[in-house]
C-alpha positions in Angstrom: -62.7 -122.9 100.9 -59.5 -122.5 100.8 -57.1 -119.3 101.8 -56.5 -118.5 98.4 -60.1 -117.9 97.0 -60.7 -115.1 100.0 -57.5 -113.3 98.9 -58.4 -113.2 95.0 -61.5 -111.0 95.2 -59.3 -108.2 97.2 -56.6 -108.1 94.4 -58.8 -107.8 91.5 -59.7 -104.1 92.0 -55.9 -103.3 92.6 -54.8 -105.1 89.2 -56.0 -102.0 87.1 -54.1 -99.5 89.1 -51.0 -101.5 89.0 -51.3 -102.0 85.1 -51.5 -98.1 84.6 -49.0 -97.4 87.2 -46.5 -99.8 85.3 -47.1 -98.5 82.2 -46.5 -94.9 83.5 -43.2 -95.8 84.5 -42.3 -98.1 81.2 -43.2 -94.6 79.4 -41.4 -92.4 81.7 -38.2 -94.2 81.1 -38.6 -94.2 77.2 -39.3 -90.4 77.1 -36.3 -88.9 76.3 -32.9 -89.6 74.2 -30.2 -91.3 75.8 -27.4 -88.5 76.7 -24.2 -90.3 75.6 -21.9 -87.4 76.0 -22.5 -87.2 79.7 -20.7 -90.2 80.2 -16.7 -90.8 79.9 -14.8 -93.7 79.8 -13.0 -95.3 82.8 -9.3 -96.4 82.8 -10.9 -100.3 82.6 -12.8 -100.0 79.6 -10.7 -102.2 77.5 -10.8 -105.0 80.0 -14.6 -104.5 80.7 -14.8 -104.7 76.2 -12.8 -107.7 76.2 -14.5 -109.2 79.0 -18.0 -108.7 77.0 -16.7 -109.5 73.9 -15.2 -113.0 75.4 -18.8 -113.5 77.1 -20.6 -113.0 73.5 -18.3 -115.3 71.9 -18.9 -118.5 74.4 -22.5 -117.8 73.8 -22.2 -118.1 70.3 -19.9 -121.0 70.5 -22.3 -122.7 72.7 -25.2 -122.0 70.9 -23.1 -123.9 67.5 -22.4 -126.9 69.7 -18.7 -126.0 69.2 -16.4 -126.3 72.3 -15.5 -122.9 74.2 -11.8 -123.3 73.9 -11.0 -125.0 70.9 -7.5 -126.3 69.6 -5.6 -124.0 67.3 -5.6 -126.7 64.5 -9.2 -127.1 64.2 -11.8 -124.8 62.3 -13.8 -124.0 65.3 -10.3 -121.8 66.4 -10.8 -119.6 63.4 -14.4 -119.0 63.9 -13.8 -118.2 67.3 -10.7 -115.9 66.8 -13.0 -113.8 63.7 -16.1 -113.3 66.2 -14.1 -112.1 68.8 -12.5 -109.8 66.3 -16.0 -108.7 64.9 -17.0 -107.7 68.4 -14.1 -105.9 69.2 -13.9 -104.0 66.5 -18.1 -103.1 67.0 -16.7 -101.6 70.2 -14.0 -99.4 68.6 -11.1 -101.2 68.4 -8.5 -101.8 66.0 -5.6 -104.7 65.9 -2.4 -103.6 66.9 
């Protein structure tokens, strides 16, 4: 008999209770709609949006097997530029 055999019978009665508590915590977090109006933008929001879009574009480039920072004369450069522009537009920014 090993040490794990003696510990498992004590854990079994606690599992249903843990499952109920986990479900209640999950449902409590989803019960009310988010209150977006109580949030205000900080001065570094453009930097955060830029960083988030850069990260998303890096992920898309990696998934397609493209280089992360392609040379301007390659078609991947235009693809990266367009994906980045779409991300920034989704976040509410326009080109200057």
